[in-house]
C-alpha positions in Angstrom: 0.2 0.2 0.2 2.8 2.5 1.0 4.8 1.8 -2.6 1.3 2.5 -4.6 0.9 5.9 -2.5 4.9 6.7 -3.3 4.0 5.9 -6.6 1.4 8.2 -7.1 3.1 11.0 -5.3 5.8 10.7 -7.7 3.8 10.5 -10.6 0.9 12.9 -9.6 2.2 15.8 -12.2 2.1 12.8 -15.1 -1.2 11.6 -13.8 -3.1 14.9 -13.5 -1.6 16.2 -17.0 -3.0 12.7 -18.9 -6.3 13.6 -16.9 -6.3 16.9 -18.3 -5.4 15.5 -21.8 -8.4 13.1 -21.5 -10.4 15.8 -20.4 -9.8 17.9 -23.3 -10.0 15.1 -26.0 -13.4 14.5 -24.2 -15.1 18.2 -24.6 -13.6 18.7 -27.7 -15.3 15.8 -29.4 -18.8 15.2 -27.1 -19.3 19.1 -26.3 -17.7 21.9 -28.5 -20.0 20.9 -31.4 -23.0 20.7 -29.5 -22.1 24.3 -27.6 -21.2 26.1 -31.1 -24.8 24.8 -32.4 -26.4 25.9 -29.3 -25.0 29.5 -29.6 -26.2 29.3 -32.9 -29.7 28.6 -32.3 -29.9 30.7 -29.3 -29.0 33.8 -31.8 -31.6 32.4 -34.3 -34.3 32.5 -31.3 -33.4 36.0 -30.6 -33.9 37.3 -33.9 -37.1 35.2 -34.1 -38.7 36.5 -30.5 -37.4 40.3 -31.6 -39.3 39.7 -35.4 -42.3 38.5 -33.6 -42.7 41.6 -31.1 -42.0 43.7 -33.3 -44.5 43.6 -35.7 -47.4 42.1 -33.8 -46.8 45.7 -32.4 -46.9 46.9 -35.6 -50.1 45.1 -36.8 -52.0 45.5 -33.3 -51.4 49.4 -33.3 -53.1 48.9 -37.0 -49.8 50.8 -38.4 -49.2 50.1 -41.9 -46.6 47.4 -42.8 -45.8 45.6 -45.9 -44.7 42.2 -47.1 -41.3 43.9 -48.2 -41.3 45.6 -45.0 -41.3 42.5 -43.1 -38.3 41.0 -45.6 -36.3 44.4 -44.5 -36.5 43.8 -41.1 -35.3 39.8 -41.2 -32.1 41.1 -43.5 -31.7 43.8 -40.7 -31.6 41.3 -37.9 -29.6 38.7 -39.7 -26.7 41.1 -40.3 -27.0 42.0 -36.6 -26.7 38.8 -35.3 -24.3 37.2 -37.7 -27.0 34.3 -38.7 -28.9 33.0 -41.2 -32.8 33.2 -39.9 -34.6 30.0 -40.9 -38.4 31.7 -41.7 -39.8 33.6 -44.9 -41.9 36.8 -44.2 -45.3 34.5 -44.8 -43.9 31.7 -42.4 -43.2 34.4 -40.0 -46.7 35.8 -40.5 -48.7 32.5 -39.8 -46.5 32.1 -36.6 -47.9 35.9 -35.6 -51.5 34.6 -36.3 -51.1 31.6 -34.5 -49.8 33.9 -31.1 -52.3 36.3 -31.6 -55.3 34.2 -32.0 -53.4 32.0 -28.9 -53.5 35.0 -26.5 -57.0 35.2 -24.8 -56.1 38.3 -23.1 -57.1 39.8 -26.5 -61.0 40.6 -27.1 -62.2 38.1 -29.8 -63.3 41.1 -32.4 -59.7 42.6 -32.0 -58.1 39.3 -33.1 -60.5 38.7 -35.8 -59.5 42.1 -36.9 -55.5 41.1 -36.5 -56.2 38.1 -38.2 -58.2 39.9 -41.0 -54.8 42.3 -41.2 -52.6 39.2 -41.5 -54.5 37.8 -44.2 -54.2 41.0 -46.3 -50.5 41.4 -45.8 -50.0 37.4 -46.8 -51.6 37.7 -49.8 -48.9 40.1 -51.1 -46.8 37.3 -50.8 -45.1 35.5 -53.4 -42.9 32.9 -53.7 -39.3 33.8 -55.3 -39.0 32.1 -58.7 -35.2 31.9 -58.1 -33.9 30.6 -54.4 -32.9 33.5 -51.9 -29.2 32.8 -51.4 -28.7 32.9 -47.7 -25.6 34.0 -46.1 -23.1 31.2 -45.6 -23.4 29.2 -42.3 -20.2 29.4 -40.7 -21.8 27.8 -37.4 -21.1 24.1 -38.4 -17.4 24.7 -39.9 -16.7 26.6 -36.7 -17.7 23.8 -34.6 -15.4 21.3 -36.0 -12.6 23.6 -36.3 -13.1 24.4 -32.5 -13.1 20.7 -32.0 -10.1 19.9 -34.2 -8.2 22.8 -32.4 -9.1 21.0 -29.2 -8.2 17.7 -30.4 -4.8 18.8 -31.7 -3.9 20.3 -28.2 -4.6 17.4 -26.2 -2.7 15.2 -29.1 0.3 17.7 -28.2 -0.5 17.7 -24.5 -0.1 13.8 -24.7 3.2 13.8 -26.6 4.7 16.4 -24.3 3.7 13.8 -21.3 5.0 11.0 -23.2 8.3 12.5 -23.9 8.5 13.8 -20.4 8.0 10.5 -18.9 10.6 8.9 -21.5 12.9 11.9 -20.3 11.8 11.4 -16.7 13.2 7.8 -16.7 16.3 8.4 -18.8 17.6 11.0 -16.3 16.8 9.1 -13.2 19.0 6.5 -14.9 21.8 8.9 -15.8 21.8 9.8 -12.2 22.5 6.5 -10.6 25.9 6.2 -10.8 27.5 3.0 -12.2 23.9 2.0 -13.4 21.8 -0.8 -12.3 22.8 -4.1 -13.9 22.5 -7.4 -14.0 25.7 -8.8 -15.4 28.1 -8.2 -12.7 30.9 -10.6 -12.1 31.7 -13.6 -9.6 28.7 -14.4 -7.8 26.6 -12.0 -8.9 26.6 -12.8 -12.4 23.1 -14.3 -13.5 22.9 -17.2 -16.1 21.5 -14.7 -18.4 24.0 -12.0 -18.3 26.5 -15.1 -18.7 24.6 -16.6 -21.3 24.6 -13.1 -23.3 28.4 -12.3 -22.8 29.4 -15.7 -24.2 26.7 -15.7 -27.2 28.8 -12.2 -28.0 32.6 -14.0 -27.8 31.5 -16.9 -30.1 29.9 -14.2 -32.9 33.2 -12.4 -32.2 35.2 -15.8 -33.0 32.9 -16.5 -35.8 33.3 -13.8 -37.7 37.1 -14.1 -37.0 37.6 -10.9 -35.2 38.2 -12.4 -31.5 41.7 -11.6 -30.4 43.4 -13.2 -27.3 43.5 -11.1 -24.2 46.5 -9.6 -23.2 48.2 -10.8 -20.1 47.7 -9.3 -16.4 44.3 -8.0 -17.7 42.0 -7.7 -14.8 38.4 -8.6 -14.6 37.2 -5.0 -14.6 38.8 -3.9 -17.7 36.9 -5.0 -20.5 35.5 -8.4 -21.9 37.1 -9.0 -25.3 39.6 -7.9 -27.6 38.6 -7.8 -31.3 39.9 -6.8 -34.7 39.9 -6.0 -38.3 42.5 -5.5 -40.9 43.5 -2.1 -39.3 42.4 -1.5 -35.9 42.1 -3.4 -32.6 38.9 -2.5 -30.1 38.3 -3.4 -26.7 34.4 -5.0 -26.5 32.4 -4.6 -23.4 29.0 -6.3 -23.0 26.3 -5.3 -21.2 23.0 -7.1 -20.3 20.8 -4.0 -18.2 17.5 -4.1 -16.7 17.1 -1.0 -17.7 18.8 1.6 -20.2 22.3 2.1 -20.0 23.5 5.7 -18.5 26.0 8.2 -18.6 27.9 6.5 -15.6 28.8 3.4 -17.4 29.7 5.1 -20.9 32.1 7.4 -19.2 33.6 4.9 -17.7 33.8 2.3 -20.7 35.1 5.6 -22.6 37.8 6.5 -19.9 38.9 2.7 -20.6 39.2 3.4 -24.5 41.1 6.3 -24.5 43.6 4.5 -21.7 43.7 1.6 -24.3 44.8 3.7 -27.1 42.4 1.0 -29.2 38.8 2.0 -30.3 35.9 0.5 -28.6 32.7 -1.6 -29.1 29.9 -1.0 -26.6 27.3 -4.3 -27.0 24.2 -3.2 -24.6 20.9 -5.3 -24.9 18.5 -3.1 -23.3 19.2 0.4 -25.1 20.9 3.6 -24.1 19.7 6.9 -23.0 19.6 10.0 -25.4 22.5 11.1 -23.2 24.4 8.5 -23.6 24.1 8.4 -27.3 24.8 12.2 -27.3 28.0 11.4 -25.2 29.2 8.5 -27.4 28.6 11.3 -30.3 30.6 13.9 -29.0 33.1 11.4 -28.2 33.5 10.3 -31.7 33.9 13.6 -33.1 37.0 14.7 -31.6 38.5 10.9 -31.5 38.8 9.9 -35.0 41.3 7.1 -34.0 39.4 5.9 -30.9 35.9 5.8 -31.6 33.1 4.1 -29.9 30.7 2.1 -31.7 27.4 1.3 -29.7 25.7 -1.6 -30.8 22.1 -2.2 -29.4 20.9 -5.8 -30.0 19.4 -8.7 -28.2 19.3 -11.7 -30.3 22.7 -13.6 -31.7 21.8 -12.8 -35.4 21.6 -9.2 -34.3 24.5 -9.1 -32.7 26.3 -10.8 -35.5 24.7 -8.5 -38.2 26.2 -5.4 -36.3 29.6 -6.5 -35.2 30.0 -7.8 -38.7 29.1 -4.2 -40.1 32.0 -3.0 -37.7 34.3 -5.7 -38.1 34.4 -7.2 -41.5 36.8 -6.3 -44.1 34.0 -5.3 -46.5 32.9 -2.7 -44.0 36.0 -1.4 -41.9 37.5 1.2 -44.3 33.9 2.2 -44.8 33.3 2.5 -41.0 36.4 4.6 -40.3 35.2 7.3 -42.6 32.0 7.8 -41.9 30.9 11.0 -39.7 30.9 10.6 -35.9 27.1 10.3 -35.3 26.8 7.0 -38.0 29.4 5.4 -35.2 27.1 6.0 -32.3 24.0 4.9 -33.9 25.1 1.5 -35.0 
């Protein structure tokens, strides 16, 4: 229970960030389109009620009003609110008529008079022979545009959180001196680590690159000595429980500098970005003592990548390749 609580405290920022990203995705897709639609519908309702009140007032007090006047009223409201009104003048008058007739507070005789006035105005209405071109309705496009923007922001947030988690893990590895490994010597060496180191040795022997270790070599120096037609390399094999960090990389490059040879670092689990950058910077200034990084876990992968570094065919090409390619083998 304590470990779970500690994990929550340690990752609280990332958890809240993930919740925020999920919420942004959800609201962008589920609520933003409806929200924009509701705003547009609200504006249309405002226009409709305003037109109803204005025309009812004119008719109730028997002021002159024509079908052209009503069309002008509609156009003015559309321009003011920036919406497209869905009813033509005749349909609007029908609704005004229905509202007058439903208002029981108006005497029946007055309602009959208003009904006659509305019928007179309606008779002057004629349907347009050419469909009236309405202003383009941007509401649907705006709703999806805002939704797309929300999804884009959420996607950027998700990528950012993912990258932050990766960087946090790598930073933690880089800060641990010597790294956490499973290929320690003597009693702590595991069977898997021993088999991995043995497999690398077999590969070096198969490709004809394995050289006998010099006398007086201590266990903590390096694992194998390899050579091609022109150069010798010290080879170190690391089977790690997580990414290889800066500590081990610095130790290996120190051994390379002390040996006067090149270096090949075989890692089963990968390395951090800072480790790759460290090797890249080393190779830019160490033309004759470059470090080749090989990340592989199977025998075929190890053999293929070691052959690229050590075989006769590729050795000359490898020596003249740029420093970054050496770190990315």
